[in-house]
N, C-alpha and C positions, 0 to 999 in steps of 0.2 A: 549827542549824535551816539548810536549805541555802537558795542563795542567792536562786532562783527563787521561791521561799516567802519568802522575806524580803519580798524585792521587792512580790510579792503582797497581803500582807498592811499594807507600809508606802503603798501607792498604791491597795488595795481593788480591783485589777484585775491581769490577768495582762500582759504587757507582748511586745512585739517590735523586734530590731532591724533595721533597714533602710539598708542602702548604700546611697549616693549616691544617694538617692530621685528626685531630677531631673536631676542633672547631675554630670560629673566632673571641669570645667574652668570655671575662670571668666575673664572676656573683659575687655578694656579696654571696653566700655559694661556699663551697668547688667546683670546676670545674674543670674536668678531662681535660687537657690542651694536653698532651702527653700520649697515653697508651704505658704499658709495650711492647720496641721493642730491642729485644736482638742484630737486625742487627742493630741500631741506632749511626752510630758513629760522629755525631755533631747534636746542635739543637741550633737554635736560637730566642729567642721569644721577642719579641718589643710590650713595652706596649702604643698603639696609643691613649689610654683613658686619661681624662684630670684629670684623680685620681691615687693617688700612688694604686699600689696592691703588692702584696705576691705569691710567691712561694714555692714552698716546695713538700715529697717526699712522703707525707699523708695525710689524709683526716683533719689533726690537722691543718694545714697552717694559720696561721694568724696572727697579729702583734709582738705576743710574740711566735713565731713559725713557720719563712719561712727567704726567703729571699726578700726582699722588691724591690721592682721594680718602679722607678720614674716611672711619666707623662710623655706624653707627647712625647714618645720617647726614656724611660730608655730599658734598655734590659739586658737579662742574657745569656751568651755565653756558650755552653755544649760540649769540647770536647773530646774525646775518649781520647788523648794523656796527656790531663791535667787531666782531670774528674773520670777516670776510668768507671766504673761500672754504677756509676749514670747518665750516659749520657742515657743509654737505660734503667733506670727505669719511672716507672706511673711518672707523672710530676700535680700535682695539683696549683689550681691559684686560689688566694681571690680576689677580688675587695671591694674596703674600700670603696665606694660611687660607686650604680647604677648599671650598667654593661658597662665594657669597651672594646672596640677595643684591640685585637689582631693579630699581624703578626709574625708566626709562621714559620720557616723555619726548616725542620728534612733532613738532608742526611744520607743515610741508604745504604748499601753492599747489591746489587742486588742478 
């Protein structure tokens, strides 16, 4: 079975991948990295910057409120099977020092 057929069978819908759907950088203020999307089945956020950053599902993101993402390749992967509705919620990022480049892949149902 081809991978595309497997994914369609698993989720009951065809999917498509979107690269950096909102932005390719995370700032030192709360930055929207992913918008609310109830059709999102997975997301992969990679910190390409030299400094740590944090992710959270609200604008209060920071070192005391969020998920730590290590510098230079640290990543967070969200999967509908494991993370439920969190995958579809708006996601904010906050870079600790300067702007960090990010690489984001979003897999959404067509």
